[in-house]
N, CA, C and O atoms as a MOPAC input file, in Angstrom:
PM7 MOZYME 1SCF
protein

 N    104.90400 1   122.43600 1   100.13900 1
 C    106.19000 1   122.44600 1   101.00600 1
 C    106.78000 1   121.35800 1   101.48300 1
 O    106.18000 1   120.34400 1   101.83900 1
 N    108.34100 1   121.58000 1   101.51500 1
 C    109.00900 1   120.43000 1   101.82900 1
 C    109.03700 1   120.05500 1   103.44900 1
 O    108.53800 1   120.71000 1   104.36300 1
 N    109.77700 1   118.79000 1   103.52800 1
 C    109.87900 1   118.59200 1   105.16900 1
 C    111.36600 1   118.92900 1   105.54200 1
 O    112.41000 1   118.55300 1   105.00800 1
 N    111.17200 1   119.66400 1   106.50700 1
 C    112.81100 1   120.20400 1   107.29300 1
 C    113.24900 1   119.07500 1   108.01400 1
 O    112.52000 1   118.12600 1   108.30200 1
 N    114.41400 1   119.17800 1   108.29800 1
 C    115.41900 1   118.27400 1   109.00300 1
 C    116.51800 1   118.67300 1   109.32800 1
 O    117.09200 1   119.58300 1   108.73000 1
 N    117.06400 1   117.96500 1   110.48100 1
 C    118.56400 1   118.42000 1   110.83700 1
 C    119.02600 1   117.09300 1   111.02300 1
 O    118.40500 1   116.07800 1   111.33900 1
 N    120.49900 1   117.32000 1   110.71600 1
 C    121.22100 1   116.24800 1   110.82400 1
 C    122.54700 1   116.26700 1   111.35800 1
 O    123.41200 1   116.73000 1   110.61400 1
 N    122.94700 1   115.79900 1   112.66400 1
 C    124.18100 1   116.25900 1   113.26200 1
 C    125.28600 1   115.21700 1   113.12000 1
 O    124.90300 1   114.06900 1   113.34400 1
 N    126.51300 1   115.35500 1   112.81300 1
 C    127.65500 1   114.31600 1   113.10100 1
 C    128.81100 1   114.67400 1   113.86600 1
 O    129.26400 1   115.74700 1   113.46700 1
 N    129.36600 1   114.25000 1   114.68000 1
 C    130.45800 1   114.55400 1   115.42100 1
 C    131.65800 1   113.59000 1   115.40400 1
 O    131.55600 1   112.36300 1   115.44100 1
 N    132.79700 1   114.27900 1   115.34400 1
 C    134.15100 1   113.16200 1   115.28200 1
 C    134.98900 1   113.71500 1   116.25500 1
 O    135.06600 1   114.94200 1   116.30700 1
 N    135.67000 1   112.98600 1   117.08300 1
 C    136.78100 1   113.42600 1   117.81300 1
 C    138.12300 1   113.47400 1   116.95000 1
 O    138.54100 1   112.53800 1   116.26900 1
 N    138.68300 1   114.63500 1   117.08300 1
 C    140.04100 1   115.05600 1   116.41900 1
 C    141.30000 1   115.17000 1   117.31200 1
 O    141.25700 1   115.93900 1   118.27200 1
 N    142.15500 1   114.62000 1   117.11500 1
 C    143.13700 1   114.58600 1   118.10800 1
 C    143.85300 1   115.51000 1   117.98700 1
 O    144.66300 1   115.66900 1   118.90000 1
 N    143.86900 1   116.47500 1   116.86600 1
 C    144.60200 1   117.41800 1   116.43400 1
 C    144.26700 1   118.85700 1   117.21800 1
 O    144.90900 1   119.85400 1   117.55000 1
 N    142.85600 1   118.37400 1   117.32100 1
 C    142.16600 1   119.75900 1   118.18600 1
 C    141.11000 1   120.53700 1   117.28300 1
 O    141.45600 1   120.88600 1   116.15500 1
 N    139.88100 1   120.80700 1   117.73400 1
 C    138.83800 1   121.03100 1   116.71400 1
 C    139.44700 1   122.91000 1   116.14700 1
 O    139.17800 1   123.38000 1   115.04200 1
 N    140.07100 1   123.47700 1   116.98100 1
 C    140.61200 1   124.87000 1   116.80300 1
 C    141.17600 1   124.81900 1   115.33600 1
 O    140.91300 1   125.72200 1   114.54200 1
 N    141.99700 1   123.68600 1   114.98000 1
 C    143.17900 1   123.42600 1   113.73800 1
 C    141.93800 1   123.39300 1   112.58500 1
 O    142.06800 1   124.17800 1   111.64600 1
 N    140.80100 1   122.56500 1   112.60900 1
 C    139.86400 1   122.12600 1   111.90400 1
 C    139.24800 1   123.74700 1   111.39600 1
 O    139.26400 1   124.39700 1   110.35000 1
 N    138.87100 1   123.88500 1   112.39400 1
 C    138.14700 1   125.78400 1   112.33600 1
 C    139.08500 1   126.58700 1   111.42500 1
 O    138.75800 1   127.13300 1   110.37200 1
 N    140.31500 1   126.57700 1   111.99800 1
 C    141.36400 1   127.62300 1   111.20700 1
 C    141.64800 1   127.38100 1   110.04500 1
 O    142.09400 1   128.25400 1   109.30000 1
 N    141.39200 1   125.83600 1   109.57700 1
 C    141.63500 1   125.40400 1   107.95600 1
 C    140.65900 1   126.07000 1   107.19600 1
 O    140.88500 1   126.77100 1   106.20900 1
 N    139.42800 1   125.79300 1   107.75800 1
 C    138.20100 1   126.18700 1   107.08900 1
 C    138.23800 1   127.98200 1   106.86300 1
 O    137.91900 1   128.60300 1   105.84900 1
 N    138.62700 1   128.40100 1   107.88500 1
 C    138.48900 1   129.99000 1   107.94500 1
 C    139.45300 1   130.77100 1   107.31900 1
 O    139.10200 1   131.87100 1   106.89100 1
 N    140.84000 1   130.32900 1   107.16000 1
 C    141.69800 1   131.04900 1   106.84100 1
 C    142.73200 1   130.24900 1   105.62000 1
 O    143.44900 1   130.83300 1   104.80800 1
 N    142.60800 1   129.16500 1   105.73200 1
 C    143.29500 1   128.69400 1   104.53300 1
 C    142.50200 1   127.26100 1   103.61100 1
 O    143.05300 1   126.24400 1   103.18900 1
 N    141.45000 1   127.55600 1   103.54900 1
 C    140.74900 1   126.72400 1   102.95900 1
 C    141.19400 1   126.27500 1   101.56200 1
 O    141.24500 1   125.06600 1   101.33700 1
 N    141.45500 1   126.98600 1   100.79300 1
 C    142.13800 1   126.45600 1    99.62200 1
 C    143.54900 1   125.47000 1    99.49800 1
 O    144.13700 1   125.22900 1    98.44400 1
 N    143.92200 1   124.97300 1   100.85800 1
 C    144.71700 1   124.00200 1   101.06300 1
 C    143.94800 1   122.63900 1   101.24800 1
 O    144.62300 1   121.61000 1   101.22000 1
 N    142.34400 1   122.53900 1   101.46700 1
 C    141.92400 1   121.38800 1   101.73000 1
 C    141.90200 1   120.33300 1   100.73100 1
 O    141.85700 1   119.16900 1   101.12800 1
 N    141.93100 1   120.61800 1    99.32200 1
 C    142.18900 1   119.72300 1    98.21900 1
 C    143.68000 1   119.08900 1    98.29100 1
 O    143.86900 1   117.96900 1    97.81800 1
 N    144.49400 1   119.65500 1    98.75200 1
 C    145.73600 1   119.26700 1    99.10300 1
 C    145.93600 1   118.18200 1   100.23800 1
 O    146.79800 1   117.30300 1   100.27500 1
 N    145.08200 1   118.41100 1   101.02100 1
 C    145.13800 1   117.43400 1   102.14700 1
 C    144.21600 1   116.25000 1   101.97100 1
 O    144.57000 1   115.22900 1   102.56100 1
 N    143.09400 1   116.19800 1   101.26600 1
 C    142.06000 1   115.01400 1   101.10000 1
 C    141.85700 1   114.76900 1    99.41800 1
 O    142.00800 1   115.62900 1    98.55100 1
 N    141.59800 1   113.80700 1    99.28300 1
 C    141.41700 1   113.35200 1    97.83300 1
 C    139.71300 1   113.57400 1    97.71600 1
 O    139.17800 1   113.55500 1    96.60700 1
 N    139.10300 1   113.73700 1    98.68100 1
 C    137.68300 1   113.89000 1    98.45800 1
 C    137.16700 1   114.99700 1    98.11500 1
 O    136.01900 1   115.06400 1    97.67600 1
 N    138.14300 1   116.29400 1    98.30500 1
 C    137.79300 1   117.44700 1    97.70900 1
 C    138.81700 1   117.36900 1    96.56900 1
 O    140.02300 1   117.13000 1    96.61800 1
 N    137.75300 1   117.71900 1    95.19500 1
 C    139.04900 1   117.47000 1    94.28500 1
 C    139.38600 1   119.25500 1    93.89500 1
 O    140.49100 1   119.60100 1    93.47800 1
 N    138.39400 1   120.11500 1    94.08700 1
 C    138.69300 1   121.59300 1    93.77900 1
 C    138.17100 1   122.64300 1    94.59600 1
 O    136.99300 1   122.42200 1    94.87800 1
 N    138.61800 1   123.70500 1    95.07900 1
 C    138.19100 1   124.83800 1    95.64600 1
 C    138.42500 1   125.93200 1    95.13600 1
 O    139.50400 1   126.19400 1    94.60600 1
 N    137.29100 1   126.86700 1    95.23100 1
 C    137.24800 1   127.98300 1    94.09300 1
 C    136.58800 1   129.24700 1    95.00200 1
 O    135.51700 1   128.95000 1    95.53100 1
 N    137.00200 1   130.40000 1    95.21500 1
 C    136.37500 1   131.60100 1    95.71300 1
 C    135.92200 1   132.46300 1    94.54600 1
 O    136.66600 1   133.22200 1    93.92400 1
 N    134.54100 1   132.25900 1    94.29500 1
 C    133.73400 1   132.87400 1    93.16400 1
 C    133.37100 1   134.57300 1    93.42100 1
 O    133.34200 1   135.42500 1    92.53300 1
 N    133.07700 1   134.81500 1    95.05900 1
 C    132.74200 1   136.34100 1    95.12900 1
 C    133.67500 1   136.35900 1    96.67800 1
 O    133.60500 1   135.53800 1    97.59300 1
 N    134.39600 1   137.38800 1    96.59600 1
 C    134.83400 1   137.73700 1    97.71400 1
 C    136.23900 1   137.66100 1    97.39200 1
 O    136.58500 1   136.95300 1    96.44700 1
 N    137.12400 1   138.33200 1    98.09100 1
 C    138.39300 1   137.91900 1    98.03800 1
 C    139.36700 1   137.13900 1    98.87100 1
 O    140.49200 1   136.80800 1    98.49500 1
 N    138.75500 1   136.84000 1   100.20000 1
 C    139.09300 1   135.98200 1   101.02900 1
 C    137.82800 1   135.26400 1   101.62100 1
 O    136.66300 1   135.59600 1   101.39900 1
 N    138.22800 1   134.27400 1   102.37400 1
 C    136.85700 1   133.36400 1   102.98300 1
 C    136.28200 1   134.25300 1   104.10800 1
 O    136.73100 1   134.16200 1   105.25100 1
 N    135.32300 1   135.08300 1   103.80000 1
 C    134.70700 1   135.93800 1   105.04700 1
 C    133.43300 1   135.66800 1   104.75700 1
 O    133.13100 1   134.91900 1   103.82800 1
 N    132.30100 1   136.42700 1   105.75500 1
 C    131.19200 1   136.39400 1   105.26400 1
 C    130.68000 1   136.92800 1   104.15400 1
 O    131.21900 1   137.92800 1   103.68000 1
 N    129.53400 1   136.34900 1   103.53600 1
 C    129.41200 1   136.67300 1   102.14700 1
 C    129.98700 1   136.45500 1   100.87000 1
 O    129.62100 1   136.80900 1    99.75000 1
 N    131.29600 1   135.58000 1   101.40100 1
 C    131.98700 1   135.23900 1    99.93700 1
 C    131.37100 1   134.11000 1    99.43500 1
 O    130.92500 1   133.32600 1   100.27300 1
 N    131.21500 1   133.79000 1    98.04000 1
 C    130.86700 1   132.71100 1    97.55000 1
 C    131.80900 1   131.86300 1    97.44600 1
 O    132.94100 1   132.33800 1    97.35700 1
 N    131.67400 1   130.51000 1    97.42700 1
 C    132.96000 1   129.39600 1    97.28400 1
 C    132.10500 1   128.10300 1    96.68500 1
 O    130.94500 1   127.70400 1    96.79200 1
 N    133.29200 1   127.67000 1    96.00400 1
 C    132.50000 1   126.20800 1    95.29400 1
 C    133.51600 1   125.26000 1    95.79400 1
 O    134.64600 1   125.59200 1    96.15300 1
 N    133.09500 1   124.18600 1    95.79400 1
 C    133.68500 1   122.71400 1    95.99600 1
 C    133.02400 1   121.72200 1    94.92200 1
 O    131.84400 1   121.61300 1    94.59000 1
 N    134.10000 1   121.07300 1    94.50900 1
 C    133.85800 1   119.88500 1    93.35800 1
 C    134.25300 1   118.79100 1    94.43000 1
 O    135.28900 1   119.05000 1    95.04200 1
 N    133.66300 1   117.71000 1    94.73800 1
 C    134.10000 1   116.70200 1    95.47700 1
 C    133.49600 1   115.17300 1    95.00100 1
 O    132.76100 1   114.94500 1    94.04000 1
 N    133.96300 1   114.35400 1    95.84000 1
 C    133.56100 1   112.77400 1    95.30800 1
 C    132.70400 1   112.41700 1    96.45300 1
 O    133.01200 1   112.63200 1    97.62600 1
 N    131.47300 1   111.79100 1    96.00200 1
 C    130.35700 1   111.23600 1    96.75300 1
 C    130.28100 1   109.66800 1    96.44400 1
 O    130.22800 1   109.58700 1    95.21700 1
 N    130.25500 1   108.57800 1    96.91900 1
 C    130.01800 1   107.36600 1    96.30500 1
 C    130.45700 1   107.13000 1    94.95500 1
 O    129.70500 1   106.61300 1    94.12900 1
 N    132.02500 1   107.59900 1    94.59900 1
 C    132.40600 1   107.55400 1    93.41700 1
 C    131.93500 1   108.48300 1    92.34100 1
 O    132.23100 1   108.21400 1    91.17700 1
 N    131.34400 1   109.37600 1    92.57300 1
 C    130.45500 1   110.05600 1    91.94000 1
 C    131.14200 1   111.95700 1    92.15200 1
 O    131.48100 1   112.48600 1    93.21100 1
 N    131.14800 1   112.45700 1    91.02000 1
 C    131.75300 1   113.56000 1    91.24700 1
 C    130.65200 1   114.70600 1    91.31200 1
 O    129.74700 1   114.75600 1    90.48000 1
 N    130.77400 1   115.58000 1    92.29700 1
 C    129.59700 1   116.47100 1    92.91400 1
 C    130.25000 1   117.82600 1    92.79100 1
 O    131.47000 1   117.91800 1    92.65700 1
 N    129.29900 1   119.09000 1    92.84200 1
 C    129.80000 1   120.34300 1    92.85100 1
 C    128.59100 1   120.81700 1    94.28700 1
 O    127.62000 1   120.19200 1    94.71200 1
 N    129.12000 1   122.02300 1    94.68400 1
 C    128.34400 1   122.44600 1    95.44400 1
 C    129.24100 1   124.01200 1    95.84600 1
 O    130.36200 1   124.11000 1    96.34500 1
 N    128.19200 1   125.23200 1    95.38300 1
 C    128.46600 1   126.28500 1    95.57800 1
 C    127.82100 1   127.03600 1    96.85100 1
 O    126.62200 1   126.88700 1    97.08400 1
 N    128.55700 1   127.76900 1    97.59200 1
 C    127.95800 1   128.21200 1    98.96800 1
 C    128.42000 1   129.33300 1    99.41800 1
 O    129.62000 1   129.58700 1    99.30800 1
 N    127.45600 1   130.29200 1   100.06700 1
 C    127.79500 1   131.32900 1   100.55400 1
 C    127.96200 1   131.62400 1   102.07100 1
 O    127.03600 1   131.32300 1   102.82500 1
 N    128.89400 1   132.09400 1   102.47300 1
 C    129.19700 1   132.26100 1   103.92300 1
 C    128.67300 1   132.52400 1   104.66600 1
 O    129.58100 1   133.09100 1   105.27400 1
 N    127.42500 1   132.69500 1   105.59200 1
 C    126.71600 1   133.44700 1   106.12700 1
 C    127.02100 1   133.80600 1   107.57600 1
 O    126.51300 1   134.83600 1   108.02000 1
 N    127.87300 1   132.99000 1   108.43200 1
 C    128.42200 1   133.46500 1   109.49700 1
 C    129.65000 1   132.74600 1   109.94500 1
 O    129.78500 1   131.52400 1   109.90400 1
 N    130.69500 1   133.75800 1   110.45300 1
 C    131.74300 1   132.95000 1   110.96200 1
 C    131.71900 1   133.50300 1   112.39100 1
 O    131.52800 1   134.70400 1   112.58000 1
 N    131.93100 1   132.54700 1   113.51100 1
 C    132.41500 1   133.29900 1   114.82300 1
 C    133.50200 1   132.66800 1   115.64500 1
 O    133.28600 1   131.73900 1   116.42300 1
 N    134.46100 1   133.11100 1   115.47800 1
 C    136.04000 1   132.65600 1   115.84100 1
 C    135.84900 1   132.15600 1   117.42900 1
 O    136.31300 1   131.14500 1   117.95600 1
 N    135.09700 1   133.09600 1   117.95400 1
 C    135.00100 1   132.49600 1   119.55300 1
 C    134.42600 1   131.34800 1   120.08800 1
 O    134.68100 1   130.77400 1   121.14600 1
 N    133.43100 1   131.02700 1   119.01700 1
 C    132.64600 1   129.70800 1   119.03200 1
 C    133.25900 1   128.63500 1   118.01000 1
 O    132.95500 1   127.44200 1   117.98100 1
 N    134.16100 1   129.26900 1   117.19500 1
 C    134.88600 1   127.97100 1   116.32200 1
 C    133.88600 1   127.72100 1   115.16800 1
 O    133.96500 1   126.63300 1   114.59700 1
 N    133.02200 1   128.54800 1   114.79400 1
 C    132.00000 1   127.92500 1   113.71900 1
 C    131.98300 1   128.79300 1   112.60100 1
 O    132.41900 1   129.93800 1   112.48200 1
 N    131.32700 1   127.94700 1   111.69800 1
 C    131.21000 1   128.70100 1   110.16800 1
 C    129.86100 1   128.01800 1   109.90100 1
 O    129.58300 1   126.86500 1   110.23100 1
 N    128.95600 1   128.99800 1   109.17400 1
 C    127.58700 1   128.68500 1   108.88500 1
 C    127.56400 1   128.85100 1   107.42700 1
 O    127.77900 1   130.03000 1   107.14700 1
 N    127.33600 1   127.91900 1   106.11900 1
 C    127.38700 1   127.95800 1   104.82000 1
 C    125.92800 1   127.80900 1   104.20200 1
 O    125.40100 1   126.71300 1   104.39600 1
 N    125.33200 1   128.58000 1   103.61600 1
 C    124.23800 1   128.19900 1   102.95700 1
 C    124.39700 1   127.74900 1   101.43000 1
 O    124.60700 1   128.61800 1   100.58400 1
 N    124.30800 1   126.53200 1   101.10100 1
 C    124.05600 1   126.30900 1    99.71900 1
 C    123.10100 1   126.97400 1    98.59700 1
 O    121.87400 1   126.91100 1    98.52400 1
 N    123.98600 1   127.60900 1    97.77200 1
 C    123.03800 1   128.28000 1    96.56600 1
 C    122.91400 1   127.95500 1    95.21600 1
 O    122.09800 1   128.47800 1    94.45600 1
 N    124.07700 1   126.71300 1    94.78100 1
 C    123.97600 1   125.93500 1    93.29600 1
 C    124.57400 1   124.26200 1    93.82900 1
 O    125.25600 1   123.90900 1    94.79100 1
 N    124.05300 1   123.64200 1    92.89100 1
 C    124.74000 1   122.47500 1    93.05200 1
 C    123.93800 1   121.19000 1    93.04600 1
 O    122.73900 1   121.29500 1    92.78300 1
 N    124.45400 1   119.95500 1    93.30900 1
 C    123.76900 1   118.88800 1    92.98300 1
 C    122.95600 1   118.36700 1    94.14200 1
 O    121.90100 1   117.74600 1    94.00700 1
 N    123.58800 1   118.69900 1    95.41100 1
 C    122.54700 1   118.62000 1    96.71000 1
 C    121.05100 1   119.22000 1    96.50900 1
 O    120.07100 1   118.66400 1    97.00400 1
 N    120.96200 1   120.52100 1    95.66100 1
 C    119.81700 1   121.32300 1    95.63800 1
 C    118.65200 1   120.38300 1    94.67500 1
 O    117.42900 1   120.44500 1    94.80300 1
 N    119.47500 1   119.45000 1    93.61800 1
 C    118.36700 1   118.29300 1    92.83100 1
 C    117.18600 1   117.91500 1    93.83900 1
 O    115.99300 1   117.95100 1    93.53700 1
 N    117.78300 1   117.49000 1    95.27800 1
 C    117.06500 1   116.71900 1    96.14300 1
 C    116.39300 1   117.46900 1    97.33500 1
 O    115.52700 1   117.00800 1    98.07900 1
 N    116.99500 1   118.80600 1    97.38300 1
 C    116.63000 1   119.67400 1    98.75600 1
 C    116.66300 1   121.32100 1    98.34200 1
 O    117.48500 1   122.11800 1    97.88900 1
 N    115.11900 1   121.32200 1    98.82800 1
 C    115.10800 1   123.28100 1    98.58200 1
 C    116.05500 1   124.16400 1    99.29800 1
 O    116.59400 1   125.18300 1    98.86700 1
 N    116.14800 1   123.72900 1   100.21500 1
 C    117.54100 1   124.60200 1   100.80100 1
 C    118.20600 1   123.82600 1   101.58700 1
 O    117.59800 1   122.96500 1   102.22300 1
 N    119.58200 1   123.96900 1   101.70300 1
 C    120.87700 1   123.04600 1   102.46000 1
 C    121.55800 1   124.11700 1   103.35400 1
 O    121.85300 1   125.17900 1   102.80700 1
 N    121.80800 1   123.97000 1   104.53300 1
 C    122.78200 1   124.72300 1   105.15800 1
 C    123.57800 1   123.81400 1   105.94500 1
 O    123.11600 1   122.84800 1   106.55200 1
 N    124.95900 1   124.20500 1   105.91000 1
 C    125.90700 1   123.25000 1   106.34700 1
 C    126.81000 1   124.22900 1   107.73100 1
 O    127.39800 1   125.29200 1   107.52900 1
 N    126.71600 1   123.62800 1   108.88700 1
 C    127.24000 1   124.54100 1   109.75000 1
 C    128.50400 1   123.56500 1   110.68400 1
 O    128.09500 1   122.63800 1   111.38400 1
 N    129.72100 1   123.81100 1   110.62800 1
 C    131.04700 1   123.72200 1   111.20900 1
 C    131.41200 1   124.42400 1   112.69000 1
 O    131.67100 1   125.60700 1   112.90900 1
 N    131.34800 1   123.32200 1   113.61700 1
 C    131.46500 1   124.00400 1   115.22000 1
 C    132.54700 1   123.04900 1   115.89000 1
 O    132.26600 1   121.90100 1   116.23500 1
 N    133.88800 1   123.65200 1   116.05700 1
 C    134.60600 1   122.93700 1   116.74800 1
 C    134.81800 1   123.66600 1   118.12900 1
 O    134.93500 1   124.88200 1   118.28600 1
 N    134.84500 1   122.67700 1   119.11200 1
 C    134.92700 1   122.65100 1   120.34100 1
 C    136.32000 1   121.17400 1   120.88000 1
 O    136.37600 1   119.94800 1   120.78300 1
 N    137.16300 1   122.22800 1   121.40300 1
 C    138.21100 1   121.18000 1   122.07600 1
 C    138.53300 1   120.11100 1   121.23600 1
 O    139.07300 1   120.34600 1   120.15500 1
 N    138.23700 1   118.79900 1   121.63600 1
 C    138.76900 1   117.74600 1   120.30000 1
 C    137.39700 1   117.33300 1   119.60300 1
 O    137.15000 1   116.23900 1   119.09500 1
 N    136.84000 1   118.06700 1   119.65800 1
 C    135.42300 1   117.61700 1   118.79900 1
 C    135.21400 1   118.47200 1   117.75300 1
 O    135.31700 1   119.67300 1   118.00500 1
 N    134.90500 1   118.09100 1   116.48300 1
 C    134.56700 1   118.60600 1   115.57000 1
 C    132.81200 1   118.25000 1   114.98500 1
 O    132.50000 1   117.13500 1   114.56900 1
 N    132.05700 1   119.14700 1   115.04300 1
 C    130.69900 1   118.89400 1   114.74000 1
 C    129.94900 1   119.33900 1   113.35900 1
 O    129.89900 1   120.56500 1   113.25600 1
 N    129.42000 1   118.70600 1   112.39600 1
 C    128.81900 1   119.28000 1   111.30700 1
 C    127.57100 1   119.10400 1   111.59300 1
 O    127.11200 1   118.06200 1   112.06200 1
 N    126.78300 1   120.36400 1   111.26300 1
 C    125.25500 1   119.86500 1   111.24500 1
 C    124.72700 1   120.49100 1   109.74700 1
 O    125.19100 1   121.46900 1   109.16000 1
 N    123.65700 1   119.64700 1   109.34300 1
 C    123.01600 1   119.64100 1   107.95100 1
 C    121.77200 1   120.13600 1   108.38400 1
 O    121.18400 1   119.45900 1   109.22700 1
 N    121.14300 1   121.38300 1   107.90500 1
 C    119.80200 1   121.93200 1   108.34900 1
 C    119.30700 1   122.08400 1   106.63400 1
 O    119.86600 1   122.82200 1   105.82200 1
 N    118.13100 1   121.19000 1   106.35000 1
 C    117.71400 1   121.00300 1   105.16300 1
 C    116.42300 1   120.97100 1   104.74600 1
 O    115.77400 1   120.69700 1   105.75500 1
 N    115.57000 1   121.11800 1   103.68000 1
 C    114.52100 1   120.89300 1   103.56700 1
 C    114.21500 1   119.91600 1   102.35200 1
 O    114.37000 1   120.48100 1   101.27000 1
 N    113.89300 1   118.83800 1   102.28100 1
 C    113.52100 1   117.93300 1   101.29300 1
 C    112.68900 1   118.71700 1   100.64700 1
 O    112.15800 1   119.72300 1   101.11900 1
 N    112.48500 1   118.08500 1    99.04500 1
 C    111.75100 1   118.66300 1    97.99000 1
 C    110.51500 1   117.79700 1    98.25400 1
 O    109.43100 1   118.37100 1    98.14700 1
 N    110.52000 1   116.53700 1    98.57400 1
 C    109.35400 1   115.73600 1    98.59000 1
 C    109.90300 1   114.28800 1   100.00200 1
 O    111.02100 1   113.78200 1   100.10200 1
 N    108.66100 1   113.98800 1   100.87000 1
 C    109.00400 1   113.40200 1   101.80200 1
 C    109.64700 1   111.89200 1   101.49600 1
 O    109.94300 1   111.25400 1   102.50600 1
 N    109.89200 1   111.26300 1   100.22000 1
 C    110.50400 1   110.25100 1   100.17000 1
 C    112.22200 1   110.50300 1    99.79600 1
 O    112.94300 1   109.53500 1    99.55400 1
 N    112.61000 1   111.55100 1    99.79000 1
 C    114.00900 1   112.04100 1    99.59600 1
 C    114.78500 1   111.48100 1   100.93100 1
 O    114.44200 1   111.92700 1   102.02600 1
 N    115.78700 1   110.54200 1   100.84300 1
 C    116.68400 1   110.20300 1   101.99200 1
 C    117.16400 1   111.49500 1   102.59000 1
 O    117.00500 1   112.65900 1   102.22100 1
 N    117.79500 1   110.97100 1   103.61300 1
 C    118.52600 1   111.71900 1   104.56500 1
 C    119.75700 1   111.90800 1   104.01400 1
 O    120.27100 1   110.91400 1   103.50000 1
 N    120.48400 1   113.14800 1   103.98700 1
 C    121.98600 1   113.30300 1   103.24300 1
 C    123.06000 1   112.47500 1   104.28000 1
 O    123.98400 1   113.07700 1   104.82600 1
 N    122.81900 1   111.02200 1   104.48000 1
 C    123.69100 1   110.30400 1   105.21900 1
 C    125.20800 1   109.91800 1   104.28100 1
 O    126.19600 1   109.44600 1   104.84300 1
 N    125.16500 1   110.18500 1   102.95000 1
 C    126.09000 1   109.83400 1   102.27400 1
 C    127.05300 1   111.09900 1   102.32200 1
 O    128.25800 1   111.15600 1   102.56500 1
 N    126.14200 1   112.08600 1   102.01500 1
 C    127.39300 1   113.44500 1   102.47600 1
 C    127.82100 1   113.58000 1   103.48800 1
 O    128.92300 1   114.11600 1   103.60500 1
 N    127.07600 1   113.12400 1   104.63600 1
 C    127.71800 1   113.36300 1   105.92700 1
 C    128.67700 1   112.31900 1   106.26000 1
 O    129.43000 1   112.46100 1   107.22300 1
 N    128.70000 1   111.25400 1   105.50800 1
 C    129.71900 1   110.40200 1   105.44400 1
 C    131.14100 1   110.87100 1   104.87500 1
 O    132.23200 1   110.53500 1   105.33500 1
 N    130.91300 1   111.70600 1   103.79500 1
 C    131.86500 1   112.02900 1   103.08600 1
 C    132.51400 1   113.26500 1   103.81600 1
 O    133.72700 1   113.38800 1   103.64400 1
 N    131.84100 1   114.25600 1   104.65400 1
 C    132.24600 1   115.21700 1   105.10700 1
 C    133.00400 1   114.88000 1   106.47400 1
 O    133.91100 1   115.57600 1   106.93000 1
 N    132.59100 1   113.91500 1   106.96200 1
 C    133.30100 1   113.33600 1   108.28900 1
 C    134.76100 1   112.49400 1   107.73400 1
 O    135.77500 1   112.60600 1   108.42300 1
 N    134.78700 1   111.84700 1   106.74800 1
 C    135.76600 1   111.15000 1   106.26400 1
 C    136.98300 1   112.34900 1   105.99700 1
 O    138.10600 1   112.29800 1   106.49800 1
 N    136.59200 1   113.19500 1   105.29000 1
 C    137.20100 1   114.48300 1   105.10600 1
 C    137.91400 1   115.17100 1   106.42400 1
 O    139.09500 1   115.51400 1   106.46100 1
 N    137.12800 1   115.28100 1   107.31400 1
 C    137.58000 1   115.82400 1   108.45200 1
 C    138.64000 1   115.13000 1   109.07100 1
 O    139.60500 1   115.75700 1   109.50800 1
 N    138.55000 1   113.68200 1   109.17000 1
 C    139.46100 1   112.56600 1   109.54200 1
 C    140.58500 1   112.62600 1   108.82500 1
 O    141.62600 1   112.52700 1   109.47500 1
 N    140.69600 1   112.79900 1   107.33000 1
 C    141.71900 1   113.03400 1   106.46000 1
 C    142.47100 1   114.25300 1   106.90900 1
 O    143.68600 1   114.06800 1   106.99000 1
 N    142.02300 1   115.51500 1   107.23700 1
 C    142.27500 1   116.49000 1   107.97900 1
 C    143.18400 1   116.45300 1   109.12900 1
 O    144.31300 1   116.94100 1   109.18900 1
 N    142.51800 1   115.78300 1   110.07300 1
 C    143.04900 1   115.29400 1   111.21900 1
 C    144.27700 1   114.67200 1   110.96600 1
 O    145.26700 1   115.24200 1   111.42600 1
 N    144.48300 1   113.36400 1   110.17700 1
 C    145.55900 1   112.72000 1   109.76200 1
 C    146.58300 1   113.85900 1   109.23300 1
 O    147.76300 1   113.84300 1   109.58300 1
 N    146.15600 1   114.66100 1   108.53000 1
 C    147.21200 1   115.29100 1   107.97500 1
 C    148.09600 1   116.36700 1   109.03000 1
 O    149.26200 1   116.73600 1   108.89100 1
 N    147.36000 1   116.64100 1   109.85600 1
 C    147.88900 1   117.73000 1   110.94400 1
 C    148.67200 1   116.76400 1   111.90400 1
 O    149.76000 1   117.12200 1   112.35400 1
 N    148.12900 1   115.54500 1   112.22100 1
 C    149.01400 1   114.78100 1   113.14500 1
 C    150.38500 1   114.21100 1   112.56500 1
 O    151.32700 1   113.87200 1   113.28000 1
 N    150.37400 1   114.16800 1   111.59200 1
 C    151.97500 1   113.86200 1   110.97800 1
 C    152.64500 1   115.11700 1   110.97200 1
 O    153.80100 1   114.92700 1   110.59500 1
 N    152.48400 1   116.01500 1   111.16000 1
 C    153.39800 1   116.94800 1   111.16900 1
 C    153.84400 1   117.00900 1   112.52200 1
 O    154.72000 1   117.81000 1   112.84800 1

């Protein structure tokens, strides 16, 4: 059995966290047009971004192309949160399980990773957290320009 852990990263967004949540909840297909971190977004199962929809991302991490397919486990519009479980992709080479949670409150966007390392010597997913926070700042910049 692997080592379970959690990593949390928060970033203040001047455009308001609700805008970030709304983008990921209703207009996720626009994210690749807003940031160069995400190369491609695709809905594999489901017609829209709802609970049980399966979505895929192609993204750039430390100069490498990566892929992640995830299923949406929960969306709470009142708490402005979304929970995804990774079901395929590069991240599962190092982790038995990987969950991403987006929570948006007021001016704060918080990303939480819940994961189980395959072995104790697997590093924390700090590079991925950096990618996610950079993407969030790109999205903020996009909305502040409007």
